[in-house]
N, C-alpha and C positions, 0 to 999 in steps of 0.2 A: 595238076594246075602246070601252066609253063612257067619256066622261071629261066633267065639267061644266067648264065657263068660266066662272066670274063676272067678270064686266065692268066698266071703271073707268068713270067719267062719259062721256067722249068717243065711246067704242065703245059705251054704252050708247045715246047717241042717234043715234048710227047702226044701232044694231040695233031702232029702234022703242021705244026703252026699254024694252027687254028686258034684264032683271038678269042672267040666264043663260044662255049659249050650250050646248047639246052637240054635242060634235063625237066622233070615233073617231079610235084613232090611238095608236102603240106609245110614242112618244116625245114630248117635248114641243114640238119642233119639228113634226112630224106634225100634232098639235093644231094648233097657233097657224096653220100653212099652211090644215088644215082650216075653221078661225073665219074667216080672211081670204077664203077662197073664199065662206065663209055670208053672210060683211054687205062688200056692196060699199063702197068705197072705204077698207078699215079697214087697208089696209098700210100706210100711213105713218103711223096711230097705234101698228104694231104693230112694225117695221121699219123700220132705217137704211138709207141706199143699200147699202150693204157686207155689209148680212144680220145686224148686229147687233140687239139689242133696244133698242126706246126707250122702254119701260117696265121695271118690278121683276114678281117673281112669288113666289107663295107656291104650295107644293104641298100640300095636305092641311093646310093653316095653320102649316107650317113654311117659313121661311127656309130658301133649300138656295142653295147656288152656282149662280149662272145658269147652268146647264149647260142646252142645246136638247138634246144627246143624254140628257139624264136619261129612265130609262123612267118609266111611264105604265101603272096597274092600271088595269081595271074599277071602274066609281064614285069617282076621284080626284079631287081637286076642283084645279084651277089658280086663282088670283084674282090676277088683274092688275092692277098699283099705278101710276098714274103717278110719275113723277122730278120730284120738287118742290125746286127748289132756289132760292136767296136770301141775302140778307146782310144 
């Protein structure tokens, strides 16, 4: 299935300033794995060493539980958001 991923700024820079990458996959995890294959050097911006996410995502503009096994469907959109903290 074709899914569009809207990139955050660090990933956009690695992707040659492209805002959207199209990938195939049936789950969020498969789509993110395909993304890191397409953009060299992006893995550390997507996954921690333990395989957990370094970022948040929206699926079709909806905040959902950060479940990597969440199914995706043809023409879905993932938006990758940087985690920001401060005080």
